[in-house]
KEBA-745896 format. One line per 8 residues: number of its first residue (from 0); their letters; for each residue x, y, z of C-alpha. Coordinates in nm, 4 decimals, m for minus. Layout:
! KEBA-745896
NUM) a) X Y Z ~ ...
This chain:
! KEBA-745896
0) mphtlasl) 9.1860 7.2363 7.6216 ~ 9.0341 7.5126 7.4014 ~ 8.6707 7.4936 7.2916 ~ 8.6223 7.3854 6.9276 ~ 8.3421 7.3602 6.6741 ~ 8.3368 6.9873 6.7467 ~ 8.2633 7.0677 7.1135 ~ 7.9634 7.2769 7.0071
8) vnhtalkl) 7.8368 7.0067 6.7737 ~ 7.8633 6.7516 7.0567 ~ 7.6815 6.9846 7.2983 ~ 7.3548 6.7926 7.3489 ~ 7.1465 7.0990 7.4358 ~ 7.2339 7.2882 7.1166 ~ 7.1476 7.0112 6.8675 ~ 7.3574 7.1580 6.5859
16) tvlagedr) 7.3995 6.9754 6.2555 ~ 7.7061 6.9771 6.0309 ~ 7.6317 7.0671 5.6685 ~ 7.9859 7.1427 5.5387 ~ 8.3472 7.1388 5.6564 ~ 8.3224 6.8155 5.8564 ~ 8.7025 6.7782 5.8511 ~ 8.7661 7.1211 6.0067
24) ldvpvrwa) 8.5675 7.1003 6.3271 ~ 8.8780 7.0829 6.5501 ~ 8.9465 7.4571 6.5085 ~ 8.9358 7.6509 6.8408 ~ 8.6444 7.8944 6.8802 ~ 8.7405 8.2316 7.0230 ~ 8.3859 8.3736 7.0223 ~ 8.0362 8.3394 6.8745
32) haselidp) 7.8963 8.6523 6.7091 ~ 7.5638 8.7199 6.5399 ~ 7.5501 8.9648 6.2489 ~ 7.3112 9.0318 5.9619 ~ 7.5427 9.2739 5.7819 ~ 7.6145 9.2018 5.4185 ~ 7.9819 9.2716 5.5000 ~ 8.0596 9.1949 5.8661
40) vpymegge) 8.4361 9.1713 5.8002 ~ 8.5302 9.5112 5.9534 ~ 8.3888 9.3865 6.2857 ~ 8.5667 9.0511 6.2933 ~ 8.8973 8.9735 6.4669 ~ 8.9354 8.6140 6.3503 ~ 8.8472 8.2883 6.5233 ~ 8.4734 8.3619 6.5474
48) lllitalk) 8.1734 8.1413 6.4740 ~ 7.9501 8.3780 6.2745 ~ 7.5748 8.3282 6.3369 ~ 7.3336 8.4478 6.0641 ~ 6.9657 8.4268 5.9614 ~ 7.0323 8.5725 5.6120 ~ 6.7858 8.8531 5.6799 ~ 6.9564 9.0781 5.4241
56) ldaddeat) 7.1603 8.8192 5.2370 ~ 7.0265 8.6582 4.9191 ~ 7.1523 8.3160 5.0237 ~ 6.9742 8.1428 4.7354 ~ 7.1897 8.3220 4.4787 ~ 7.5032 8.1210 4.4058 ~ 7.7227 8.4218 4.3190 ~ 7.6104 8.6139 4.6286
64) arsyvrrv) 7.6570 8.3136 4.8571 ~ 7.9986 8.2344 4.7106 ~ 8.1203 8.5954 4.7491 ~ 7.9925 8.6169 5.1090 ~ 8.1523 8.2887 5.2179 ~ 8.4878 8.3751 5.0621 ~ 8.4882 8.7186 5.2227 ~ 8.4234 8.5993 5.5783
72) aragvigl) 8.6638 8.3050 5.5412 ~ 8.9435 8.5398 5.4402 ~ 8.8662 8.7496 5.7507 ~ 8.9411 8.4506 5.9752 ~ 8.5855 8.3402 6.0525 ~ 8.6125 7.9685 6.1394 ~ 8.2524 7.8695 6.0718 ~ 7.8988 7.9778 5.9930
80) gfavgvny) 7.5915 7.8969 6.2017 ~ 7.2697 7.9271 5.9958 ~ 6.9314 7.9645 6.1707 ~ 6.6850 7.7179 6.0138 ~ 6.3181 7.8143 5.9937 ~ 6.3633 8.1893 6.0457 ~ 6.4057 8.3567 5.7060 ~ 6.4597 8.0264 5.5252
88) edvppalv) 6.2804 7.7026 5.6040 ~ 6.5996 7.5151 5.5282 ~ 6.9634 7.6026 5.4660 ~ 6.9863 7.7302 5.1057 ~ 7.1723 7.4818 4.8788 ~ 7.3742 7.7706 4.7280 ~ 7.5155 7.8533 5.0718 ~ 7.5962 7.4869 5.1409
96) taaraagl) 7.7771 7.4573 4.8064 ~ 7.9739 7.7772 4.8670 ~ 8.0789 7.6631 5.2175 ~ 8.1946 7.3251 5.0887 ~ 8.3918 7.4905 4.8073 ~ 8.5658 7.7222 5.0541 ~ 8.6234 7.4467 5.3111 ~ 8.4352 7.6540 5.5709
104) pllgvprr) 8.2336 7.4606 5.8322 ~ 7.8582 7.5313 5.8083 ~ 7.6362 7.4394 6.1026 ~ 7.2573 7.4228 6.0958 ~ 7.0992 7.5869 6.4010 ~ 6.7453 7.4600 6.4765 ~ 6.4742 7.7144 6.5426 ~ 6.4389 7.6154 6.9079
112) tpfiaisk) 6.8107 7.6945 6.9710 ~ 6.8545 8.0712 7.0130 ~ 7.1822 8.2298 6.9137 ~ 7.2317 8.3498 7.2719 ~ 7.2511 7.9866 7.3846 ~ 7.5449 7.9272 7.1500 ~ 7.7164 8.2497 7.2655 ~ 7.6733 8.1452 7.6308
120) avsaavaa) 7.8179 7.8017 7.5598 ~ 8.1228 7.9527 7.3901 ~ 8.1652 8.2141 7.6637 ~ 8.1466 7.9516 7.9384 ~ 8.3988 7.7340 7.7580 ~ 8.6395 8.0248 7.7069 ~ 8.6133 8.1217 8.0744 ~ 8.6703 7.7615 8.1832
128) dqyravta) 8.9727 7.7346 7.9553 ~ 9.1174 8.0577 8.0958 ~ 9.0571 7.9349 8.4505 ~ 9.2347 7.6085 8.3736 ~ 9.5264 7.8020 8.2227 ~ 9.5557 8.0318 8.5254 ~ 9.5316 7.7375 8.7634 ~ 9.7964 7.5484 8.5681
136) gfeaqrel) 10.0121 7.8609 8.5664 ~ 9.9903 7.8971 8.9453 ~ 10.0713 7.5299 8.9906 ~ 10.3703 7.5708 8.7586 ~ 10.4785 7.8735 8.9647 ~ 10.4703 7.6696 9.2864 ~ 10.6584 7.3848 9.1216 ~ 10.9243 7.6169 8.9802
144) traalsae) 10.9640 7.7916 9.3164 ~ 11.0282 7.4585 9.4871 ~ 11.2806 7.3759 9.2156 ~ 11.4584 7.7114 9.2556 ~ 11.4939 7.6488 9.6305 ~ 11.6260 7.2960 9.5837 ~ 11.9923 7.1989 9.6019 ~ 12.0180 7.1960 9.2219
152) gpaellar) 11.8738 7.5493 9.1997 ~ 11.8543 7.6933 8.8452 ~ 11.9347 7.3577 8.6836 ~ 11.6301 7.1922 8.8425 ~ 11.4154 7.4950 8.7600 ~ 11.5104 7.4663 8.3924 ~ 11.4290 7.0951 8.3924 ~ 11.0807 7.1571 8.5366
160) laahldgw) 11.0200 7.4475 8.2991 ~ 11.1216 7.2441 7.9921 ~ 10.8877 6.9618 8.0967 ~ 10.5990 7.2051 8.1521 ~ 10.6501 7.3627 7.8085 ~ 10.7130 7.0304 7.6348 ~ 11.0236 7.1935 7.4916 ~ 11.3656 7.3018 7.6144
168) aalydasg) 11.5126 7.5788 7.8281 ~ 11.8588 7.7294 7.8722 ~ 12.0189 7.9846 8.1034 ~ 12.2967 8.2209 7.9908 ~ 12.5216 8.4160 8.2254 ~ 12.6132 8.7852 8.2014 ~ 12.8844 8.7136 7.9431 ~ 12.6489 8.5175 7.7156
176) avlaaapd) 12.7878 8.1710 7.7994 ~ 12.5437 7.8820 7.8536 ~ 12.5297 7.8007 8.2262 ~ 12.2712 7.5207 8.2153 ~ 12.0212 7.3654 7.9767 ~ 11.7413 7.1117 7.9934 ~ 11.7218 6.8528 7.8530 ~ 12.0966 6.7986 7.8179
184) waarraar) 12.0861 6.7982 7.4369 ~ 11.9521 7.1548 7.4420 ~ 12.2962 7.2926 7.5348 ~ 12.4160 7.2531 7.1753 ~ 12.1068 7.4230 7.0391 ~ 12.1353 7.7058 7.2923 ~ 12.5009 7.7646 7.2012 ~ 12.4001 7.8411 6.8418
192) lagdvarl) 12.1956 8.1387 6.9637 ~ 12.4973 8.3256 7.1058 ~ 12.4610 8.6114 6.8568 ~ 12.0921 8.6671 6.9385 ~ 12.1677 8.6535 7.3111 ~ 12.4467 8.9106 7.2716 ~ 12.2131 9.1505 7.0897 ~ 11.9474 9.1125 7.3600
200) rerpapas) 12.2033 9.1768 7.6360 ~ 12.2898 9.5104 7.4754 ~ 11.9318 9.6311 7.5320 ~ 11.8208 9.7742 7.8686 ~ 11.6561 9.5138 8.0912 ~ 11.3858 9.3892 8.0882 ~ 11.3870 9.2913 7.7228 ~ 11.2641 8.9976 7.5154
208) avvsaadg) 11.2918 8.8687 7.1609 ~ 11.1537 8.5842 6.9509 ~ 11.4029 8.4179 6.7192 ~ 11.4334 8.1021 6.5139 ~ 11.6781 7.8311 6.6099 ~ 11.9553 7.7454 6.3662 ~ 11.7720 7.4345 6.2456 ~ 11.4439 7.6235 6.2065
216) ddrvelqs) 11.2429 7.3625 6.4032 ~ 11.1759 7.5680 6.7145 ~ 11.0176 7.8917 6.8137 ~ 11.2704 8.0360 7.0593 ~ 11.1878 8.3131 7.3024 ~ 11.4627 8.5025 7.4864 ~ 11.3990 8.6891 7.8119 ~ 11.6592 8.9072 7.9852
224) lgtgrrar) 11.7162 8.8689 8.3589 ~ 11.7951 9.1469 8.6028 ~ 11.6603 9.4817 8.7131 ~ 11.9603 9.7034 8.6407 ~ 12.0884 9.8838 8.3345 ~ 12.2488 9.5699 8.1957 ~ 12.1075 9.2191 8.1813 ~ 12.2587 8.9800 8.4376
232) gvlavgtg) 12.1567 8.6782 8.2334 ~ 11.9186 8.5508 7.9667 ~ 11.6563 8.2746 7.9709 ~ 11.5834 8.0946 7.6437 ~ 11.2840 7.8653 7.5893 ~ 11.2247 7.6649 7.2739 ~ 10.8842 7.5264 7.1816 ~ 10.7181 7.3860 6.8746
240) aplgtaer) 10.4367 7.6443 6.8838 ~ 10.3618 7.9873 7.0356 ~ 10.3188 7.9848 7.4123 ~ 9.9694 7.9449 7.5535 ~ 9.8355 8.1198 7.8624 ~ 9.9538 7.8523 8.1076 ~ 10.2952 7.8302 7.9400 ~ 10.3259 8.2093 7.9483
248) yavhsava) 10.2586 8.2103 8.3234 ~ 10.5306 7.9474 8.3690 ~ 10.7874 8.1462 8.1693 ~ 10.7107 8.4676 8.3578 ~ 10.7465 8.2822 8.6868 ~ 11.0820 8.1409 8.5776 ~ 11.2023 8.4873 8.4764 ~ 11.1023 8.6303 8.8164
256) lltltter) 11.2692 8.3484 9.0105 ~ 11.5891 8.3583 8.8059 ~ 11.6011 8.7392 8.8358 ~ 11.5782 8.7097 9.2143 ~ 11.8591 8.4541 9.2039 ~ 12.0840 8.6716 8.9882 ~ 12.0154 8.9876 9.1889 ~ 12.0846 8.8018 9.5144
264) sralqdae) 12.4065 8.6727 9.3607 ~ 12.4895 9.0279 9.2585 ~ 12.4511 9.1465 9.6161 ~ 12.6870 8.8723 9.7312 ~ 12.9298 8.9696 9.4563 ~ 12.9221 9.3304 9.5757 ~ 13.0076 9.2154 9.9276 ~ 13.2885 8.9983 9.7921
272) arlgsavl) 13.4156 9.2962 9.5913 ~ 13.4427 9.5071 9.9077 ~ 13.6330 9.2276 10.0780 ~ 13.8541 9.1878 9.7704 ~ 13.9309 9.5597 9.7721 ~ 14.0535 9.5339 10.1308 ~ 14.2699 9.2313 10.0457 ~ 14.4220 9.4124 9.7464
280) kmllagep) 14.5052 9.7209 9.9528 ~ 14.6865 9.5054 10.2076 ~ 14.8845 9.3266 9.9375 ~ 14.9887 9.6539 9.7749 ~ 15.0873 9.7915 10.1160 ~ 15.3238 9.4983 10.1671 ~ 15.1114 9.3173 10.4269 ~ 15.0670 8.9686 10.2760
288) dharavag) 15.0049 8.7970 10.6133 ~ 14.7189 9.0329 10.6982 ~ 14.5838 8.9932 10.3432 ~ 14.5783 8.6144 10.3804 ~ 14.3940 8.6406 10.7109 ~ 14.1246 8.8636 10.5584 ~ 14.1029 8.6622 10.2354 ~ 14.0057 8.3467 10.4234
296) rlygglld) 13.8515 8.0708 10.2153 ~ 13.7150 8.3160 9.9584 ~ 14.0475 8.4290 9.8102 ~ 14.2960 8.2179 10.0072 ~ 14.3307 7.9609 9.7298 ~ 14.4140 8.2354 9.4804 ~ 14.6990 8.3603 9.6995 ~ 14.8412 8.0110 9.7512
304) apfrvvva) 14.9445 7.9722 9.3861 ~ 15.1149 8.2036 9.1347 ~ 14.8790 8.4734 9.0137 ~ 14.8935 8.7691 8.7788 ~ 14.7841 9.1275 8.8290 ~ 14.5523 9.2738 8.5653 ~ 14.5174 9.6512 8.5287 ~ 14.2574 9.7621 8.2745
312) esfatdda) 14.1454 10.1147 8.1930 ~ 13.8700 10.2494 7.9724 ~ 13.8766 10.5960 7.8249 ~ 13.6636 10.8074 7.5945 ~ 13.7707 10.8167 7.2313 ~ 13.7120 11.0932 6.9802 ~ 13.3794 10.9278 6.8964 ~ 13.2510 10.9556 7.2548
320) palpgrap) 13.3896 11.2506 7.4538 ~ 13.3979 11.2047 7.8288 ~ 13.0925 11.3354 8.0119 ~ 13.0790 11.4200 8.3844 ~ 12.9009 11.1530 8.5867 ~ 12.8696 10.9130 8.2953 ~ 12.7639 10.5531 8.3598 ~ 13.0239 10.2895 8.4496
328) savlegla) 13.2340 10.1696 8.1598 ~ 13.0593 9.9071 7.9490 ~ 13.3880 9.7609 7.8259 ~ 13.5179 9.7165 8.1819 ~ 13.1907 9.5592 8.2922 ~ 13.2116 9.3235 7.9961 ~ 13.5697 9.2308 8.0847 ~ 13.4782 9.1667 8.4498
336) damdsaaa) 13.1783 8.9541 8.3472 ~ 13.3906 8.7515 8.1062 ~ 13.6550 8.6751 8.3706 ~ 13.3978 8.6000 8.6436 ~ 13.1965 8.3671 8.4215 ~ 13.5018 8.1769 8.3016 ~ 13.6327 8.1367 8.6563 ~ 13.2920 8.0236 8.7876
344) rtgeavla) 13.2785 7.7415 8.5322 ~ 13.6118 7.6028 8.6564 ~ 13.5705 7.6820 9.0259 ~ 13.8642 7.9212 9.0499 ~ 13.8628 8.2524 9.2367 ~ 13.9001 8.5993 9.0856 ~ 13.9697 8.9094 9.2920 ~ 13.8390 9.2062 9.0919
352) vpegerlt) 13.8251 9.5658 9.2167 ~ 13.6528 9.8181 8.9863 ~ 13.7275 10.1857 9.0441 ~ 13.5517 10.4108 8.7940 ~ 13.7357 10.3801 8.4653 ~ 13.9927 10.1338 8.6036 ~ 13.9687 9.7672 8.6946 ~ 14.2375 9.5888 8.8967
360) alvadgga) 14.2184 9.2112 8.9290 ~ 14.4185 8.9147 9.0528 ~ 14.3750 8.6051 8.8375 ~ 14.5323 8.2610 8.8619 ~ 14.8326 8.2211 8.6345 ~ 14.7300 8.0026 8.3426 ~ 14.3707 7.9868 8.4679 ~ 14.0346 8.0309 8.2956
368) aaaacary) 13.9987 8.3968 8.3978 ~ 14.3364 8.4901 8.2467 ~ 14.2403 8.3099 7.9251 ~ 13.9037 8.4892 7.9184 ~ 14.0833 8.8222 7.9594 ~ 14.3034 8.7427 7.6596 ~ 14.0023 8.6384 7.4488 ~ 13.8122 8.9543 7.5403
376) aaatddrl) 14.1117 9.1678 7.4452 ~ 14.1522 8.9838 7.1136 ~ 13.7844 9.0379 7.0326 ~ 13.8227 9.4080 7.1160 ~ 14.1266 9.4346 6.8875 ~ 13.9253 9.2683 6.6095 ~ 13.6476 9.5254 6.6476 ~ 13.9021 9.8062 6.6310
384) aqrpkirg) 14.0530 9.6610 6.3125 ~ 13.7098 9.6692 6.1477 ~ 13.6496 10.0379 6.2258 ~ 13.7290 10.2966 5.9558 ~ 14.0623 10.4729 6.0047 ~ 13.9702 10.8390 6.0503 ~ 14.1643 11.1339 6.1887 ~ 14.4904 10.9731 6.0811
392) drtarcga) 14.7246 10.8393 6.3463 ~ 14.5243 10.9979 6.6264 ~ 14.2495 10.7379 6.5940 ~ 14.5013 10.4542 6.5808 ~ 14.6645 10.5828 6.8996 ~ 14.3413 10.6005 7.0981 ~ 14.3642 10.2373 7.2064 ~ 14.1470 9.9416 7.1219
400) aqggegla) 13.7959 10.0851 7.1047 ~ 13.4462 9.9457 7.1382 ~ 13.1446 10.1632 7.0771 ~ 13.3295 10.4884 7.1497 ~ 13.5218 10.3541 7.4506 ~ 13.8901 10.2724 7.4473 ~ 14.0277 9.9758 7.6407 ~ 14.3871 9.9071 7.7439
408) iglsaptg) 14.4891 9.6115 7.9628 ~ 14.8230 9.5402 8.1257 ~ 14.9143 9.1952 8.2560 ~ 15.1975 9.1397 8.5038 ~ 15.4393 8.8492 8.5228 ~ 15.3406 8.5597 8.7548 ~ 15.3901 8.6601 9.1175 ~ 15.3005 8.5840 9.4783
416) paatatah) 15.1543 8.7814 9.7694 ~ 15.4872 8.9255 9.8880 ~ 15.5631 9.0813 9.5454 ~ 15.2144 9.2039 9.4590 ~ 15.3185 9.5712 9.4596 ~ 15.5938 9.5007 9.2053 ~ 15.3549 9.3035 8.9879 ~ 15.1039 9.5872 9.0087
424) rqaeqaqs) 15.3654 9.8316 8.8767 ~ 15.4446 9.5865 8.5968 ~ 15.0776 9.5697 8.5006 ~ 15.0466 9.9492 8.5079 ~ 15.3522 9.9863 8.2858 ~ 15.2197 9.7278 8.0411 ~ 14.8802 9.8981 8.0408 ~ 15.0415 10.2317 7.9558
432) varrrgra) 15.2277 10.0709 7.6658 ~ 14.9056 9.9038 7.5461 ~ 14.7300 10.2391 7.5270 ~ 15.0148 10.4052 7.3391 ~ 15.0366 10.1207 7.0907 ~ 14.6609 10.1068 7.0341 ~ 14.6432 9.7503 7.1673 ~ 14.3840 9.6051 7.4037
440) liehedva) 14.6344 9.3870 7.5935 ~ 15.0088 9.3945 7.6571 ~ 15.1892 9.1523 7.8906 ~ 15.4834 9.2729 8.0972 ~ 15.7006 8.9977 7.9494 ~ 15.6410 9.1444 7.6030 ~ 15.7554 9.4875 7.7183 ~ 16.0607 9.3547 7.9006
448) agsvlpll) 16.1683 9.1299 7.6130 ~ 16.0998 9.3829 7.3403 ~ 16.2694 9.7020 7.2287 ~ 16.2501 10.0385 7.4009 ~ 16.2184 10.2127 7.0658 ~ 15.8391 10.1732 7.0292 ~ 15.8041 10.3690 7.3536 ~ 15.9529 10.6725 7.1786
456) addavraf) 15.6245 10.7188 6.9888 ~ 15.4888 10.9112 7.2877 ~ 15.3981 11.2722 7.1970 ~ 15.5959 11.4117 7.4920 ~ 15.9100 11.2268 7.3791 ~ 15.8640 11.3553 7.0237 ~ 15.8284 11.7119 7.1497 ~ 16.1496 11.6812 7.3561
464) adgllral) 16.3376 11.5347 7.0584 ~ 16.2187 11.8081 6.8232 ~ 16.3317 12.0722 7.0691 ~ 16.6718 11.9111 7.1204 ~ 16.7474 11.8830 6.7478 ~ 16.5762 12.2022 6.6287 ~ 16.8952 12.4167 6.6248 ~ 17.0816 12.1548 6.4189
472) rehdatgr) 16.7984 12.1228 6.1684 ~ 16.7745 12.5017 6.1335 ~ 17.1488 12.5117 6.0655 ~ 17.1200 12.2435 5.7975 ~ 16.8228 12.4242 5.6405 ~ 17.0514 12.7177 5.5501 ~ 17.2627 12.4858 5.3342 ~ 17.5737 12.5264 5.5486
480) gdlvaslr) 17.6226 12.1568 5.6131 ~ 17.4605 11.8319 5.7104 ~ 17.5075 11.8193 6.0843 ~ 17.2064 11.5933 6.1636 ~ 17.3119 11.3221 5.9177 ~ 17.6733 11.3482 6.0342 ~ 17.5681 11.3166 6.3991 ~ 17.3580 11.0109 6.3190
488) awlsrhgq) 17.6436 10.8429 6.1309 ~ 17.8963 10.9207 6.4043 ~ 17.6715 10.7886 6.6837 ~ 17.5781 10.4766 6.4876 ~ 17.9531 10.4017 6.4479 ~ 18.0116 10.4526 6.8232 ~ 18.2372 10.7548 6.7593 ~ 18.4698 10.5775 6.5133
496) wdaaaadl) 18.5824 10.8628 6.2888 ~ 18.7087 10.6678 5.9884 ~ 18.4070 10.4361 5.9663 ~ 18.1547 10.7204 6.0073 ~ 18.3380 10.9414 5.7534 ~ 18.3366 10.6524 5.5044 ~ 17.9593 10.6136 5.5505 ~ 17.9153 10.9850 5.4746
504) gvhrhtlr) 18.1704 10.9952 5.1932 ~ 18.3697 11.2776 5.3542 ~ 18.7202 11.3134 5.5039 ~ 18.7468 11.2360 5.8741 ~ 18.8771 11.5900 5.9397 ~ 18.5531 11.7221 5.7855 ~ 18.3538 11.5008 6.0175 ~ 18.5579 11.6205 6.3198
512) yrmrrvee) 18.4800 11.9795 6.2240 ~ 18.1081 11.9015 6.1984 ~ 18.0980 11.7363 6.5415 ~ 18.2681 12.0448 6.6941 ~ 17.9964 12.2581 6.5316 ~ 17.7302 12.0272 6.6845 ~ 17.8832 12.0830 7.0292 ~ 17.9002 12.4595 6.9749
520) ilgrsldd) 17.5399 12.4880 6.8550 ~ 17.3949 12.2638 7.1250 ~ 17.6247 12.3850 7.3998 ~ 17.6816 12.0240 7.5101 ~ 17.9818 11.7937 7.5010 ~ 17.9711 11.4753 7.2949 ~ 18.2191 11.3209 7.5390 ~ 17.9281 11.2931 7.7892
528) advrmelw) 17.7628 10.9474 7.7553 ~ 17.4261 11.0866 7.8705 ~ 17.4374 11.3515 7.5964 ~ 17.5158 11.0906 7.3318 ~ 17.2313 10.8716 7.4587 ~ 16.9792 11.1587 7.4532 ~ 17.0841 11.2632 7.1033 ~ 17.0582 10.9077 6.9708
536) lalkatag) 16.7103 10.8579 7.1192 ~ 16.6047 11.1986 6.9837 ~ 16.7178 11.0954 6.6363 ~ 16.5218 10.7705 6.6684 ~ 16.2114 10.9432 6.8006 ~ 16.2022 11.1886 6.5084 ~ 16.3045 10.9442 6.2366 ~ 16.0621 10.8960 5.9479
544) psgd) 15.9584 10.5580 5.8033 ~ 16.2877 10.5355 5.6128 ~ 16.4917 10.6207 5.9213 ~ 16.5662 10.9785 5.8088
């Protein structure tokens, strides 16, 4: 418990008397300082008991006394100690009146009590308080360590920490989701801090921040967990007042213990990732029996039910050109964290294999990880929609972007171990379509059930189409006919001369002549089905918004 003015007054050896401010004696005393300066404010830090003899101060003058008391009170001085019988036989009434008016405690110091005795008493009390805080902090550290090693692990640690702080505590995972909270009601309060937690996670670890809870009742402190470039979790503690020394020791101990837990978990995750990579290679090589044997209990359950293959790629956009040796993709790390966290909360397995700017994963069909993948993609699409459209279509084609990184995800149809290679190709095809369409996620079912025409937006297809039709367009540009429009009408009518001629408003013999000219110019026969198909797709690929 901190030393206060009341403690000094009750100190039997000091024999201090209270002359003003009787109702403010419970203020903690940081230090006792003697000064005879007319203006000691520049040398004050706040929280001091200022000891004076009024050697240079005209303490009998009401205006002088009032100005002096106001000045030191504004500087944070918590009380005045006046030496009786040194320069004044008694405490000047003007000083007493000024202290009472300012609400500043005024203590009478008898002549036989030297100022050094008061300073020693305060110093001893401060040292004892610090010792108690350090001792309490070490005891809290031992208690939290035992909790971290218990069967409940982080949950028990949070419960002990909340009790020690007389507040609440919450633990967030790498995706920002609340993993545990103590007491139980704190989970709702912690969930309202998701935005603050997300901003802290974007800063390099270690990082901390002090925020206000949504209801404004708590002082909430956030501490990142982890030793790497990105935070592996966040600890939140809510208290009714700023943390004291003992409480600060407890929080630092909790951060250290939780960081060790997360880093140890990360090492296990790395080992699991290496095992998952081996399982995936066996599945793609058509060796499902060997893959099951290696998967064991870790991934065996995932292979026993229908699963989907996820292929995700990140790529530099115009805003962030690719740099050699750049750090791993933040968007892929965020996607992996989101799927892992969602799966951990439901107890399902996720097999994720990161490879540079690509992430391949097997997730349970209809499971929490697949749903988290869809939510992450939707959030990425929302961020892209909010970005300004610059550089015309080129920006729109760069894929769903986040902070200068593009993200495209392909999701296969439900499959089993024996058909993993086919599902992987489906996911790759869907991922390619997602990138071309500027979407964060495309499912293979959407590609298979949709039209092939959107695929013609590829630049290579456009270039081929322009080259195929260039001679016809150059012919039409001379005003010698309308071969492109005639070809389009004829193909759209499946080679029916009368119907196509009617659409063009010409005689069918005229249309026959034009189609012969098309064959002559292109050097290809319209009787060939492949030629007709290529010409029709070329017309579609180069058509404008109106279909021209």
